[in-house]
C-alpha positions in Angstrom: 0.1 -0.1 -0.5 1.6 3.6 -1.3 1.9 6.2 1.3 -0.8 8.1 -0.1 -3.2 5.2 0.4 -2.6 4.8 3.8 -2.8 8.5 4.1 -6.2 8.3 2.8 -7.2 5.1 4.8 -6.5 7.3 8.0 -7.9 10.4 6.7 -11.2 8.2 6.9 -10.9 6.7 9.5 -10.1 10.3 11.7 -13.6 12.2 9.6 -15.4 9.1 11.0 -14.4 8.9 14.2 -14.9 12.6 14.5 -18.7 12.6 13.2 -19.2 9.8 15.7 -18.2 12.0 18.3 -20.3 14.9 17.2 -23.1 13.0 17.0 -22.7 11.8 20.4 -22.1 15.0 21.4 -25.6 16.1 19.9 -27.5 13.4 21.6 -25.9 14.0 24.8 -26.5 17.7 24.5 -30.4 16.9 23.0 -30.9 14.4 26.0 -31.4 17.6 28.8 -33.9 20.1 26.9 -35.7 23.4 29.0 -38.8 21.3 29.0 -37.3 18.6 30.7 -36.0 20.3 33.5 -38.7 22.2 33.9 -41.1 18.4 34.2 -38.2 17.7 36.8 -38.4 20.8 38.8 -42.4 20.5 38.6 -42.3 17.1 40.3 -39.7 18.1 42.8 -41.1 17.9 46.3 -39.7 19.8 49.5 -36.6 18.0 50.7 -35.9 16.5 47.5 -34.4 18.7 45.2 -33.3 18.1 41.7 -29.4 17.1 40.9 -28.4 18.5 38.1 -24.5 18.6 39.5 -21.9 19.6 36.6 -24.5 19.5 33.7 -24.0 21.7 30.6 -27.1 24.1 30.5 -25.6 26.3 28.6 -28.1 28.4 26.7 -31.2 27.4 27.6 -34.3 29.2 28.5 -34.9 28.5 32.3 -36.4 32.1 32.6 -39.3 32.1 35.2 -38.8 28.6 36.6 -38.9 28.0 40.5 -35.9 26.0 40.8 -36.9 24.6 44.5 -33.4 25.0 46.0 -31.8 22.7 43.6 -28.3 21.5 42.8 -26.5 23.2 40.5 -23.0 22.6 41.8 -20.4 23.3 39.0 -23.0 23.2 36.1 -22.0 25.2 33.0 -25.0 28.1 32.9 -23.5 29.8 30.3 -25.8 32.2 28.7 -28.6 30.4 30.4 -32.2 32.6 30.5 -32.6 32.8 34.2 -35.0 35.8 33.6 -37.3 36.5 36.9 -36.3 32.6 37.9 -36.4 31.9 41.8 -32.4 30.3 42.7 -33.2 31.0 46.4 -31.6 28.3 48.1 -29.8 26.9 45.2 -26.4 25.2 45.3 -24.6 26.9 42.7 -21.4 26.4 44.1 -18.4 26.5 41.3 -21.2 27.2 38.8 -20.4 29.0 35.2 -22.8 31.9 35.2 -20.7 34.2 32.5 -22.7 35.5 30.2 -26.0 34.2 31.6 -29.3 36.8 31.5 -30.3 37.3 35.2 -32.9 40.6 35.3 -34.9 40.1 38.1 -33.6 36.3 39.6 -33.6 35.9 42.9 -30.4 34.2 44.4 -31.2 34.8 47.9 -29.6 32.5 50.4 -28.1 30.8 47.0 -24.6 29.0 47.4 -22.8 30.1 44.9 -19.5 29.8 46.1 -16.4 29.8 43.8 -18.8 30.5 40.9 -17.7 32.4 38.3 -20.5 35.4 36.8 -18.5 37.2 34.0 -20.8 40.3 32.1 -24.2 38.8 32.8 -27.0 40.9 31.0 -28.8 42.3 33.5 -31.3 45.2 31.8 -33.4 45.1 29.5 -33.1 48.8 28.4 -30.4 51.5 28.9 -32.4 52.9 31.9 -30.7 50.7 34.2 -34.2 49.9 36.1 -32.8 48.6 39.5 -36.3 46.7 40.0 -34.4 44.6 37.1 -31.2 44.1 39.3 -31.1 40.6 40.7 -31.6 39.5 44.3 -28.2 38.5 46.4 -29.3 39.0 50.3 -28.1 36.3 52.3 -26.0 34.4 49.6 -22.6 32.9 49.9 -20.3 34.4 47.4 -17.2 33.1 48.9 -14.6 33.6 46.5 -16.8 34.4 43.6 -15.8 36.2 40.6 -18.1 39.1 39.7 -17.9 41.4 36.9 -21.1 43.1 36.3 -23.3 45.8 36.4 -25.7 45.7 39.1 -27.3 49.0 40.5 -29.3 48.7 43.2 -28.6 45.2 44.2 -29.4 43.6 47.4 -26.3 41.9 48.8 -27.5 42.7 52.3 -25.8 40.2 54.7 -24.4 38.2 52.4 -21.1 36.3 52.4 -18.8 37.9 49.9 -15.3 37.0 51.8 -12.3 36.6 49.5 -14.4 37.4 46.1 -12.7 39.5 42.9 -15.9 42.2 42.2 -14.8 43.9 39.0 -11.5 43.5 37.0 -9.4 40.4 38.0 -6.2 42.3 36.4 -5.7 45.8 37.1 -4.8 46.4 33.3 -7.9 45.1 32.0 -10.0 48.0 33.4 -10.0 52.0 33.7 -11.5 54.7 35.7 -13.0 55.9 32.2 -14.5 52.3 31.5 -15.5 50.3 34.5 -16.2 47.1 34.1 -18.5 46.7 37.1 -21.0 49.2 38.3 -22.9 49.1 41.3 -24.7 52.4 41.9 -26.6 52.6 45.4 -25.8 48.5 46.2 -26.6 47.7 49.2 -24.1 45.6 51.5 -25.5 46.0 54.6 -24.0 43.9 57.5 -22.2 41.9 54.3 -18.8 40.3 54.8 -16.8 41.5 52.2 -13.0 40.4 54.0 -10.3 39.9 52.1 -12.5 40.7 48.8 -10.7 42.5 45.6 -13.1 45.6 45.1 -10.9 47.6 42.8 -11.8 50.0 40.5 -15.3 49.3 41.2 -18.0 52.4 41.2 -19.8 52.3 44.4 -21.4 55.4 44.6 -24.1 56.0 47.1 -23.9 52.2 48.5 -24.7 51.3 51.7 -21.9 49.7 53.7 -23.5 49.9 57.3 -22.0 47.6 59.8 -20.1 45.7 56.6 -16.5 43.7 57.4 -14.4 45.4 54.9 -11.5 44.5 57.0 -8.4 43.5 54.3 -10.7 44.2 51.1 -8.7 46.1 48.2 -11.0 49.1 47.4 -7.9 50.6 44.9 -9.4 53.3 42.9 -12.8 52.3 44.3 -15.8 55.6 43.8 -17.4 55.3 48.0 -18.8 59.0 46.5 -22.0 59.3 49.3 -21.5 55.8 50.3 -23.0 54.7 54.2 -19.8 53.2 55.9 -21.0 53.9 59.0 -20.2 51.2 61.7 -18.1 49.3 58.9 -14.9 47.5 59.6 -12.1 48.8 57.3 -8.9 47.6 59.4 -6.4 47.1 56.8 -8.4 47.9 54.0 -6.4 49.0 50.9 -8.1 52.9 50.0 -5.2 53.8 47.4 -7.3 56.6 45.2 -10.2 55.5 46.2 -13.0 58.5 46.6 -14.7 58.9 49.6 -16.4 62.4 48.9 -19.6 62.6 50.8 -19.1 59.3 52.4 -20.5 58.5 55.8 -17.4 57.1 58.3 -19.8 57.5 61.8 -18.7 54.8 64.0 -16.4 52.8 61.4 -13.7 50.8 62.6 -9.9 50.5 61.6 -9.6 53.7 60.0 -6.3 54.1 61.5 -4.5 51.2 59.8 -6.0 51.5 56.3 -3.3 51.4 53.9 -2.6 53.7 50.7 -4.3 56.8 52.9 -1.8 59.3 51.8 -3.7 58.5 47.9 -6.9 58.1 48.8 -9.1 61.1 47.5 -11.4 63.4 49.3 -11.2 62.0 53.4 -11.7 65.4 54.3 -15.0 65.3 52.7 -16.6 62.6 54.5 -18.8 62.5 57.4 -17.6 61.4 60.9 
């Protein structure tokens, strides 16, 4: 058999193998549809949540569904439509929610530890209606990576310790074009210790009683924010804007790092 014939035979075998793999992949993908998930959720009862751990659910339309504390740990939810979905108490630890549609979704008390939420679609218009912002009150967001515009988002009582909110690398963002904006968010009583919050616009935010110990706030905008009673022990406030912020009763102000370059600290309320 000539070299050319051998090459042609091997090429046909490779093409056949690839076609077989593609067919298997297509069958596997079609094996779990939005209808299938809706049906499983409908049958799920209290204390018996459905388990979709590590499943590929990318780009499915799951809008408006009640997930009934489902288990979606490490699931691929890239591009999924979760508009107005009830995800309270759902286990989304390590899940991928990049580019998901989360307008009016409720993640209250959900477990999103280590999840990735990069540039989700939140608003249906350029009005940035706060009523469309998803809820995260009481959620476990430890170590989450979050890049989004979430004006008015409710993170009250949530645990964001070690989370990264905003650009993972400083070079990926600028003061002119912030990748994350959270104007007037509610972080009352939230745990943000050790969180990376660089370059994020938190103006008019509520951080009363929040734990910001060791947080990286470099170049963040905290103008007119309520930081009363917050713990800022060891926080990096290099180039952070504090104009009009309320620091009454805040702890650890004398231990903050980068104070010499912080902006408008003389224009705060104490």
